[in-house]
PDB file of N, H, CA, C and O in Angstrom:
ATOM      1  N   UNK A   1       0.721  -1.189   0.292  1.00  0.00           N
ATOM      2  CA  UNK A   1      -0.216  -0.038  -0.249  1.00  0.00           C
ATOM      3  C   UNK A   1       1.190   1.144  -0.253  1.00  0.00           C
ATOM      4  O   UNK A   1       2.366   1.070   0.103  1.00  0.00           O
ATOM      5  N   UNK A   2       0.385   2.136  -0.816  1.00  0.00           N
ATOM      6  H   UNK A   2      -0.571   2.195  -1.105  1.00  0.00           H
ATOM      7  CA  UNK A   2       1.350   3.621  -0.656  1.00  0.00           C
ATOM      8  C   UNK A   2       0.635   4.413  -0.084  1.00  0.00           C
ATOM      9  O   UNK A   2      -0.589   4.377  -0.208  1.00  0.00           O
ATOM     10  N   UNK A   3       1.391   5.462   0.808  1.00  0.00           N
ATOM     11  H   UNK A   3       2.386   5.491   0.908  1.00  0.00           H
ATOM     12  CA  UNK A   3       0.944   6.115   1.775  1.00  0.00           C
ATOM     13  C   UNK A   3       1.298   7.378   1.322  1.00  0.00           C
ATOM     14  O   UNK A   3       2.251   7.511   0.554  1.00  0.00           O
ATOM     15  N   UNK A   4       0.530   8.480   1.774  1.00  0.00           N
ATOM     16  H   UNK A   4      -0.244   8.373   2.398  1.00  0.00           H
ATOM     17  CA  UNK A   4       0.951  10.182   1.187  1.00  0.00           C
ATOM     18  C   UNK A   4       0.832  11.112   2.917  1.00  0.00           C
ATOM     19  O   UNK A   4      -0.088  11.284   3.716  1.00  0.00           O
ATOM     20  N   UNK A   5       2.120  11.472   2.876  1.00  0.00           N
ATOM     21  H   UNK A   5       2.867  11.332   2.227  1.00  0.00           H
ATOM     22  CA  UNK A   5       1.924  12.632   4.359  1.00  0.00           C
ATOM     23  C   UNK A   5       1.464  13.994   3.747  1.00  0.00           C
ATOM     24  O   UNK A   5       2.079  14.630   2.890  1.00  0.00           O
ATOM     25  N   UNK A   6       0.402  14.299   4.273  1.00  0.00           N
ATOM     26  H   UNK A   6      -0.097  13.783   4.970  1.00  0.00           H
ATOM     27  CA  UNK A   6       0.253  15.769   4.235  1.00  0.00           C
ATOM     28  C   UNK A   6       1.267  17.027   4.837  1.00  0.00           C
ATOM     29  O   UNK A   6       1.223  17.436   5.997  1.00  0.00           O
ATOM     30  N   UNK A   7       2.130  17.505   3.833  1.00  0.00           N
ATOM     31  H   UNK A   7       2.166  17.173   2.891  1.00  0.00           H
ATOM     32  CA  UNK A   7       3.219  18.525   4.705  1.00  0.00           C
ATOM     33  C   UNK A   7       2.429  19.609   5.308  1.00  0.00           C
ATOM     34  O   UNK A   7       2.850  20.178   6.315  1.00  0.00           O
ATOM     35  N   UNK A   8       1.477  19.885   4.843  1.00  0.00           N
ATOM     36  H   UNK A   8       1.134  19.422   4.026  1.00  0.00           H
ATOM     37  CA  UNK A   8       0.958  21.118   5.993  1.00  0.00           C
ATOM     38  C   UNK A   8       0.679  20.839   7.266  1.00  0.00           C
ATOM     39  O   UNK A   8       0.964  21.481   8.278  1.00  0.00           O
ATOM     40  N   UNK A   9      -0.055  19.562   7.108  1.00  0.00           N
ATOM     41  H   UNK A   9      -0.286  19.041   6.287  1.00  0.00           H
ATOM     42  CA  UNK A   9      -0.349  18.872   8.877  1.00  0.00           C
ATOM     43  C   UNK A   9       0.570  18.211   9.431  1.00  0.00           C
ATOM     44  O   UNK A   9       0.570  18.204  10.662  1.00  0.00           O
ATOM     45  N   UNK A  10       1.469  17.569   8.812  1.00  0.00           N
ATOM     46  H   UNK A  10       1.468  17.574   7.813  1.00  0.00           H
ATOM     47  CA  UNK A  10       2.797  16.525   9.836  1.00  0.00           C
ATOM     48  C   UNK A  10       3.443  17.735  10.740  1.00  0.00           C
ATOM     49  O   UNK A  10       3.930  18.843  10.516  1.00  0.00           O
ATOM     50  N   UNK A  11       3.236  17.090  11.636  1.00  0.00           N
ATOM     51  H   UNK A  11       2.840  16.190  11.818  1.00  0.00           H
ATOM     52  CA  UNK A  11       4.400  18.047  12.679  1.00  0.00           C
ATOM     53  C   UNK A  11       5.396  17.246  13.027  1.00  0.00           C
ATOM     54  O   UNK A  11       5.884  17.329  14.153  1.00  0.00           O
ATOM     55  N   UNK A  12       5.878  16.277  12.030  1.00  0.00           N
ATOM     56  H   UNK A  12       5.481  16.210  11.115  1.00  0.00           H
ATOM     57  CA  UNK A  12       7.087  15.505  12.420  1.00  0.00           C
ATOM     58  C   UNK A  12       7.692  14.796  14.061  1.00  0.00           C
ATOM     59  O   UNK A  12       8.799  14.840  14.598  1.00  0.00           O
ATOM     60  N   UNK A  13       6.537  14.248  14.427  1.00  0.00           N
ATOM     61  H   UNK A  13       5.638  14.212  13.990  1.00  0.00           H
ATOM     62  CA  UNK A  13       6.453  13.333  15.573  1.00  0.00           C
ATOM     63  C   UNK A  13       7.342  12.589  15.420  1.00  0.00           C
ATOM     64  O   UNK A  13       8.214  12.461  16.280  1.00  0.00           O
ATOM     65  N   UNK A  14       7.343  11.757  14.023  1.00  0.00           N
ATOM     66  H   UNK A  14       6.636  11.861  13.325  1.00  0.00           H
ATOM     67  CA  UNK A  14       8.069  10.403  14.081  1.00  0.00           C
ATOM     68  C   UNK A  14       7.652   9.273  13.968  1.00  0.00           C
ATOM     69  O   UNK A  14       8.068   8.323  13.303  1.00  0.00           O
ATOM     70  N   UNK A  15       6.720   9.396  14.709  1.00  0.00           N
ATOM     71  H   UNK A  15       6.382  10.167  15.248  1.00  0.00           H
ATOM     72  CA  UNK A  15       5.674   7.953  14.836  1.00  0.00           C
ATOM     73  C   UNK A  15       5.557   7.439  13.984  1.00  0.00           C
ATOM     74  O   UNK A  15       6.060   6.319  14.086  1.00  0.00           O
ATOM     75  N   UNK A  16       4.972   7.687  12.739  1.00  0.00           N
ATOM     76  H   UNK A  16       4.564   8.596  12.656  1.00  0.00           H
ATOM     77  CA  UNK A  16       4.845   6.832  11.700  1.00  0.00           C
ATOM     78  C   UNK A  16       6.605   6.118  11.223  1.00  0.00           C
ATOM     79  O   UNK A  16       6.653   4.946  10.850  1.00  0.00           O
ATOM     80  N   UNK A  17       7.751   6.856  11.289  1.00  0.00           N
ATOM     81  H   UNK A  17       7.712   7.809  11.592  1.00  0.00           H
ATOM     82  CA  UNK A  17       9.021   6.303  10.879  1.00  0.00           C
ATOM     83  C   UNK A  17       9.153   5.390  12.238  1.00  0.00           C
ATOM     84  O   UNK A  17       8.912   4.200  12.035  1.00  0.00           O
ATOM     85  N   UNK A  18       9.465   5.708  13.477  1.00  0.00           N
ATOM     86  H   UNK A  18       9.661   6.675  13.643  1.00  0.00           H
ATOM     87  CA  UNK A  18       9.706   4.701  14.326  1.00  0.00           C
ATOM     88  C   UNK A  18       8.677   3.151  13.940  1.00  0.00           C
ATOM     89  O   UNK A  18       9.157   2.051  14.213  1.00  0.00           O
ATOM     90  N   UNK A  19       7.624   3.237  13.459  1.00  0.00           N
ATOM     91  H   UNK A  19       7.234   4.131  13.238  1.00  0.00           H
ATOM     92  CA  UNK A  19       6.875   2.222  13.461  1.00  0.00           C
ATOM     93  C   UNK A  19       6.306   1.467  11.930  1.00  0.00           C
ATOM     94  O   UNK A  19       5.457   0.593  11.755  1.00  0.00           O
ATOM     95  N   UNK A  20       7.185   2.235  10.936  1.00  0.00           N
ATOM     96  H   UNK A  20       7.875   2.946  11.078  1.00  0.00           H
ATOM     97  CA  UNK A  20       7.259   1.837   9.412  1.00  0.00           C
ATOM     98  C   UNK A  20       8.677   2.411   9.157  1.00  0.00           C
ATOM     99  O   UNK A  20       8.686   3.112   8.145  1.00  0.00           O
ATOM    100  N   UNK A  21       9.869   2.319   9.774  1.00  0.00           N
ATOM    101  H   UNK A  21       9.861   1.749  10.596  1.00  0.00           H
ATOM    102  CA  UNK A  21      10.671   2.621   8.845  1.00  0.00           C
ATOM    103  C   UNK A  21      11.201   2.428   7.539  1.00  0.00           C
ATOM    104  O   UNK A  21      11.975   3.160   6.923  1.00  0.00           O
ATOM    105  N   UNK A  22      10.528   1.018   7.088  1.00  0.00           N
ATOM    106  H   UNK A  22       9.899   0.423   7.589  1.00  0.00           H
ATOM    107  CA  UNK A  22      10.496   1.247   5.665  1.00  0.00           C
ATOM    108  C   UNK A  22       9.837   1.927   4.532  1.00  0.00           C
ATOM    109  O   UNK A  22      10.116   1.894   3.333  1.00  0.00           O
ATOM    110  N   UNK A  23       8.905   2.547   5.164  1.00  0.00           N
ATOM    111  H   UNK A  23       8.678   2.574   6.137  1.00  0.00           H
ATOM    112  CA  UNK A  23       8.249   2.900   4.312  1.00  0.00           C
ATOM    113  C   UNK A  23       7.970   4.982   4.502  1.00  0.00           C
ATOM    114  O   UNK A  23       7.305   5.719   3.773  1.00  0.00           O
ATOM    115  N   UNK A  24       8.628   5.264   5.509  1.00  0.00           N
ATOM    116  H   UNK A  24       9.168   4.666   6.102  1.00  0.00           H
ATOM    117  CA  UNK A  24       8.426   6.535   6.106  1.00  0.00           C
ATOM    118  C   UNK A  24       9.661   7.199   6.576  1.00  0.00           C
ATOM    119  O   UNK A  24      10.266   6.460   7.352  1.00  0.00           O
ATOM    120  N   UNK A  25      10.305   8.445   6.360  1.00  0.00           N
ATOM    121  H   UNK A  25       9.814   9.045   5.729  1.00  0.00           H
ATOM    122  CA  UNK A  25      11.325   9.175   6.383  1.00  0.00           C
ATOM    123  C   UNK A  25      11.063  10.607   6.919  1.00  0.00           C
ATOM    124  O   UNK A  25      10.000  11.223   6.994  1.00  0.00           O
ATOM    125  N   UNK A  26      12.441  11.001   7.304  1.00  0.00           N
ATOM    126  H   UNK A  26      13.305  10.500   7.244  1.00  0.00           H
ATOM    127  CA  UNK A  26      12.125  12.401   7.824  1.00  0.00           C
ATOM    128  C   UNK A  26      12.769  12.803   6.706  1.00  0.00           C
ATOM    129  O   UNK A  26      13.695  12.181   6.184  1.00  0.00           O
ATOM    130  N   UNK A  27      12.053  14.395   6.103  1.00  0.00           N
ATOM    131  H   UNK A  27      11.301  14.899   6.526  1.00  0.00           H
ATOM    132  CA  UNK A  27      13.020  15.252   4.951  1.00  0.00           C
ATOM    133  C   UNK A  27      13.447  16.515   5.634  1.00  0.00           C
ATOM    134  O   UNK A  27      13.136  16.619   6.820  1.00  0.00           O
ATOM    135  N   UNK A  28      14.069  17.429   5.101  1.00  0.00           N
ATOM    136  H   UNK A  28      14.321  17.344   4.137  1.00  0.00           H
ATOM    137  CA  UNK A  28      14.841  17.993   4.980  1.00  0.00           C
ATOM    138  C   UNK A  28      14.139  19.053   5.834  1.00  0.00           C
ATOM    139  O   UNK A  28      14.704  19.911   6.511  1.00  0.00           O
ATOM    140  N   UNK A  29      12.801  18.861   5.698  1.00  0.00           N
ATOM    141  H   UNK A  29      12.342  18.164   5.148  1.00  0.00           H
ATOM    142  CA  UNK A  29      12.069  20.005   6.310  1.00  0.00           C
ATOM    143  C   UNK A  29      11.461  19.660   7.603  1.00  0.00           C
ATOM    144  O   UNK A  29      10.669  20.406   8.179  1.00  0.00           O
ATOM    145  N   UNK A  30      11.847  18.513   8.054  1.00  0.00           N
ATOM    146  H   UNK A  30      12.491  17.907   7.586  1.00  0.00           H
ATOM    147  CA  UNK A  30      11.678  17.701   9.524  1.00  0.00           C
ATOM    148  C   UNK A  30      10.397  17.191   9.158  1.00  0.00           C
ATOM    149  O   UNK A  30       9.874  16.534  10.059  1.00  0.00           O
ATOM    150  N   UNK A  31       9.835  17.279   8.266  1.00  0.00           N
ATOM    151  H   UNK A  31      10.260  17.813   7.535  1.00  0.00           H
ATOM    152  CA  UNK A  31       8.603  15.920   8.242  1.00  0.00           C
ATOM    153  C   UNK A  31       8.491  14.795   7.579  1.00  0.00           C
ATOM    154  O   UNK A  31       9.093  14.463   6.558  1.00  0.00           O
ATOM    155  N   UNK A  32       7.723  14.228   8.170  1.00  0.00           N
ATOM    156  H   UNK A  32       7.234  14.498   9.000  1.00  0.00           H
ATOM    157  CA  UNK A  32       7.761  12.495   7.505  1.00  0.00           C
ATOM    158  C   UNK A  32       7.464  12.867   6.036  1.00  0.00           C
ATOM    159  O   UNK A  32       7.050  13.911   5.532  1.00  0.00           O
ATOM    160  N   UNK A  33       7.779  11.784   5.563  1.00  0.00           N
ATOM    161  H   UNK A  33       8.115  10.936   5.972  1.00  0.00           H
ATOM    162  CA  UNK A  33       7.232  11.218   4.252  1.00  0.00           C
ATOM    163  C   UNK A  33       7.753  10.105   3.655  1.00  0.00           C
ATOM    164  O   UNK A  33       8.920   9.722   3.736  1.00  0.00           O
ATOM    165  N   UNK A  34       6.454   9.367   2.784  1.00  0.00           N
ATOM    166  H   UNK A  34       5.506   9.678   2.718  1.00  0.00           H
ATOM    167  CA  UNK A  34       6.554   8.080   2.706  1.00  0.00           C
ATOM    168  C   UNK A  34       7.130   7.946   1.267  1.00  0.00           C
ATOM    169  O   UNK A  34       6.771   8.492   0.223  1.00  0.00           O
ATOM    170  N   UNK A  35       8.245   6.955   1.550  1.00  0.00           N
ATOM    171  H   UNK A  35       8.537   6.512   2.398  1.00  0.00           H
ATOM    172  CA  UNK A  35       9.491   6.883   0.602  1.00  0.00           C
ATOM    173  C   UNK A  35       9.230   5.427  -0.526  1.00  0.00           C
ATOM    174  O   UNK A  35       9.729   5.130  -1.612  1.00  0.00           O
ATOM    175  N   UNK A  36       8.284   4.814   0.293  1.00  0.00           N
ATOM    176  H   UNK A  36       7.879   5.055   1.174  1.00  0.00           H
ATOM    177  CA  UNK A  36       7.974   3.400  -0.225  1.00  0.00           C
ATOM    178  C   UNK A  36       6.608   2.792   0.000  1.00  0.00           C
ATOM    179  O   UNK A  36       5.804   3.246   0.814  1.00  0.00           O
ATOM    180  N   UNK A  37       6.403   1.792  -0.731  1.00  0.00           N
ATOM    181  H   UNK A  37       7.057   1.424  -1.392  1.00  0.00           H
ATOM    182  CA  UNK A  37       5.191   1.240  -0.380  1.00  0.00           C
ATOM    183  C   UNK A  37       5.185   0.428   0.956  1.00  0.00           C
ATOM    184  O   UNK A  37       6.230   0.370   1.605  1.00  0.00           O
ATOM    185  N   UNK A  38       4.132  -0.160   1.366  1.00  0.00           N
ATOM    186  H   UNK A  38       3.283  -0.113   0.839  1.00  0.00           H
ATOM    187  CA  UNK A  38       4.849  -1.177   2.547  1.00  0.00           C
ATOM    188  C   UNK A  38       3.692  -1.962   2.715  1.00  0.00           C
ATOM    189  O   UNK A  38       2.677  -1.832   2.030  1.00  0.00           O
ATOM    190  N   UNK A  39       3.865  -2.900   3.764  1.00  0.00           N
ATOM    191  H   UNK A  39       4.689  -3.005   4.320  1.00  0.00           H
ATOM    192  CA  UNK A  39       2.073  -3.914   4.024  1.00  0.00           C
ATOM    193  C   UNK A  39       1.168  -2.946   4.323  1.00  0.00           C
ATOM    194  O   UNK A  39       1.478  -1.905   4.902  1.00  0.00           O
ATOM    195  N   UNK A  40      -0.615  -3.393   3.745  1.00  0.00           N
ATOM    196  H   UNK A  40      -0.867  -4.239   3.275  1.00  0.00           H
ATOM    197  CA  UNK A  40      -0.910  -3.042   3.893  1.00  0.00           C
ATOM    198  C   UNK A  40      -1.439  -2.911   5.577  1.00  0.00           C
ATOM    199  O   UNK A  40      -2.125  -1.911   5.790  1.00  0.00           O
ATOM    200  N   UNK A  41      -1.207  -3.738   6.664  1.00  0.00           N
ATOM    201  H   UNK A  41      -0.649  -4.550   6.490  1.00  0.00           H
ATOM    202  CA  UNK A  41      -1.550  -3.668   8.057  1.00  0.00           C
ATOM    203  C   UNK A  41      -0.356  -2.160   8.325  1.00  0.00           C
ATOM    204  O   UNK A  41      -0.698  -1.065   8.769  1.00  0.00           O
ATOM    205  N   UNK A  42       0.573  -2.432   8.041  1.00  0.00           N
ATOM    206  H   UNK A  42       0.851  -3.323   7.680  1.00  0.00           H
ATOM    207  CA  UNK A  42       1.539  -1.754   8.384  1.00  0.00           C
ATOM    208  C   UNK A  42       1.006  -0.276   8.407  1.00  0.00           C
ATOM    209  O   UNK A  42       0.870   0.423   9.411  1.00  0.00           O
ATOM    210  N   UNK A  43       0.702   0.099   6.960  1.00  0.00           N
ATOM    211  H   UNK A  43       0.813  -0.470   6.145  1.00  0.00           H
ATOM    212  CA  UNK A  43       0.586   1.777   6.674  1.00  0.00           C
ATOM    213  C   UNK A  43      -0.752   2.015   7.228  1.00  0.00           C
ATOM    214  O   UNK A  43      -0.989   3.109   7.741  1.00  0.00           O
ATOM    215  N   UNK A  44      -1.733   1.015   7.171  1.00  0.00           N
ATOM    216  H   UNK A  44      -1.540   0.127   6.755  1.00  0.00           H
ATOM    217  CA  UNK A  44      -2.933   1.525   7.930  1.00  0.00           C
ATOM    218  C   UNK A  44      -2.974   1.870   9.557  1.00  0.00           C
ATOM    219  O   UNK A  44      -3.762   2.642  10.104  1.00  0.00           O
ATOM    220  N   UNK A  45      -1.806   1.012  10.249  1.00  0.00           N
ATOM    221  H   UNK A  45      -1.166   0.385   9.805  1.00  0.00           H
ATOM    222  CA  UNK A  45      -1.304   1.304  11.513  1.00  0.00           C
ATOM    223  C   UNK A  45      -0.961   2.683  12.072  1.00  0.00           C
ATOM    224  O   UNK A  45      -1.411   3.182  13.103  1.00  0.00           O
ATOM    225  N   UNK A  46      -0.038   3.243  11.165  1.00  0.00           N
ATOM    226  H   UNK A  46       0.328   2.837  10.328  1.00  0.00           H
ATOM    227  CA  UNK A  46       0.512   4.407  11.005  1.00  0.00           C
ATOM    228  C   UNK A  46      -0.560   5.415  10.322  1.00  0.00           C
ATOM    229  O   UNK A  46      -0.112   6.547  10.144  1.00  0.00           O
ATOM    230  N   UNK A  47      -1.647   5.239   9.987  1.00  0.00           N
ATOM    231  H   UNK A  47      -2.011   4.318  10.132  1.00  0.00           H
ATOM    232  CA  UNK A  47      -2.685   6.306   9.662  1.00  0.00           C
ATOM    233  C   UNK A  47      -3.471   6.346  10.728  1.00  0.00           C
ATOM    234  O   UNK A  47      -4.100   7.362  11.023  1.00  0.00           O
ATOM    235  N   UNK A  48      -3.518   5.238  11.421  1.00  0.00           N
ATOM    236  H   UNK A  48      -3.007   4.412  11.181  1.00  0.00           H
ATOM    237  CA  UNK A  48      -4.661   5.350  12.576  1.00  0.00           C
ATOM    238  C   UNK A  48      -3.672   6.014  13.755  1.00  0.00           C
ATOM    239  O   UNK A  48      -4.045   6.628  14.754  1.00  0.00           O
ATOM    240  N   UNK A  49      -2.274   5.701  13.335  1.00  0.00           N
ATOM    241  H   UNK A  49      -1.971   5.202  12.523  1.00  0.00           H
ATOM    242  CA  UNK A  49      -1.604   6.142  14.750  1.00  0.00           C
ATOM    243  C   UNK A  49      -1.168   7.603  14.495  1.00  0.00           C
ATOM    244  O   UNK A  49      -0.615   8.351  15.301  1.00  0.00           O
ATOM    245  N   UNK A  50      -1.408   7.782  13.635  1.00  0.00           N
ATOM    246  H   UNK A  50      -1.858   7.175  12.980  1.00  0.00           H
ATOM    247  CA  UNK A  50      -0.683   9.530  13.475  1.00  0.00           C
ATOM    248  C   UNK A  50      -1.426  10.758  14.174  1.00  0.00           C
ATOM    249  O   UNK A  50      -2.483  11.150  13.678  1.00  0.00           O
ATOM    250  N   UNK A  51      -1.008  11.254  15.088  1.00  0.00           N
ATOM    251  H   UNK A  51      -0.149  10.936  15.491  1.00  0.00           H
ATOM    252  CA  UNK A  51      -1.649  12.338  16.002  1.00  0.00           C
ATOM    253  C   UNK A  51      -2.342  13.491  15.081  1.00  0.00           C
ATOM    254  O   UNK A  51      -3.306  13.970  15.677  1.00  0.00           O
ATOM    255  N   UNK A  52      -2.219  13.827  14.344  1.00  0.00           N
ATOM    256  H   UNK A  52      -1.436  13.437  13.859  1.00  0.00           H
ATOM    257  CA  UNK A  52      -3.399  14.950  13.527  1.00  0.00           C
ATOM    258  C   UNK A  52      -3.246  14.614  12.376  1.00  0.00           C
ATOM    259  O   UNK A  52      -2.843  15.479  11.599  1.00  0.00           O
ATOM    260  N   UNK A  53      -3.471  13.446  11.939  1.00  0.00           N
ATOM    261  H   UNK A  53      -3.798  12.743  12.570  1.00  0.00           H
ATOM    262  CA  UNK A  53      -4.043  12.536  10.947  1.00  0.00           C
ATOM    263  C   UNK A  53      -3.501  13.233   9.556  1.00  0.00           C
ATOM    264  O   UNK A  53      -4.374  13.767   8.871  1.00  0.00           O
ATOM    265  N   UNK A  54      -2.330  13.273   9.138  1.00  0.00           N
ATOM    266  H   UNK A  54      -1.621  12.839   9.694  1.00  0.00           H
ATOM    267  CA  UNK A  54      -1.396  13.822   8.298  1.00  0.00           C
ATOM    268  C   UNK A  54      -1.395  12.583   7.039  1.00  0.00           C
ATOM    269  O   UNK A  54      -0.959  12.862   5.923  1.00  0.00           O
ATOM    270  N   UNK A  55      -1.870  11.363   7.325  1.00  0.00           N
ATOM    271  H   UNK A  55      -2.224  11.137   8.232  1.00  0.00           H
ATOM    272  CA  UNK A  55      -1.114  10.568   6.565  1.00  0.00           C
ATOM    273  C   UNK A  55      -2.613   9.495   6.014  1.00  0.00           C
ATOM    274  O   UNK A  55      -3.327   8.863   6.792  1.00  0.00           O
ATOM    275  N   UNK A  56      -2.775   9.553   4.462  1.00  0.00           N
ATOM    276  H   UNK A  56      -2.195  10.066   3.829  1.00  0.00           H
ATOM    277  CA  UNK A  56      -3.952   8.767   4.255  1.00  0.00           C
ATOM    278  C   UNK A  56      -3.091   7.642   3.241  1.00  0.00           C
ATOM    279  O   UNK A  56      -1.901   7.482   2.971  1.00  0.00           O
ATOM    280  N   UNK A  57      -4.345   6.979   2.852  1.00  0.00           N
ATOM    281  H   UNK A  57      -5.312   7.109   3.071  1.00  0.00           H
ATOM    282  CA  UNK A  57      -3.583   6.353   2.059  1.00  0.00           C
ATOM    283  C   UNK A  57      -3.289   6.672   0.548  1.00  0.00           C
ATOM    284  O   UNK A  57      -4.148   7.469   0.172  1.00  0.00           O
ATOM    285  N   UNK A  58      -2.612   6.434  -0.238  1.00  0.00           N
ATOM    286  H   UNK A  58      -1.913   5.787   0.068  1.00  0.00           H
ATOM    287  CA  UNK A  58      -2.789   6.891  -1.881  1.00  0.00           C
ATOM    288  C   UNK A  58      -3.106   6.271  -2.908  1.00  0.00           C
ATOM    289  O   UNK A  58      -3.159   6.854  -3.991  1.00  0.00           O
TER     290      UNK A  58
END
């Protein structure tokens, strides 16, 4: 599953990165971004865990 991180909403807490590092990384602006597809359950878990709902399924 592909994820998308809304850069205007992301607060850079890093929760998604710590839970699914193969899918998310921090960019130069200190915000998370999706860099790869990942397992559906892992991406959905990151979507549900995001404290500001910045991640969506793409």
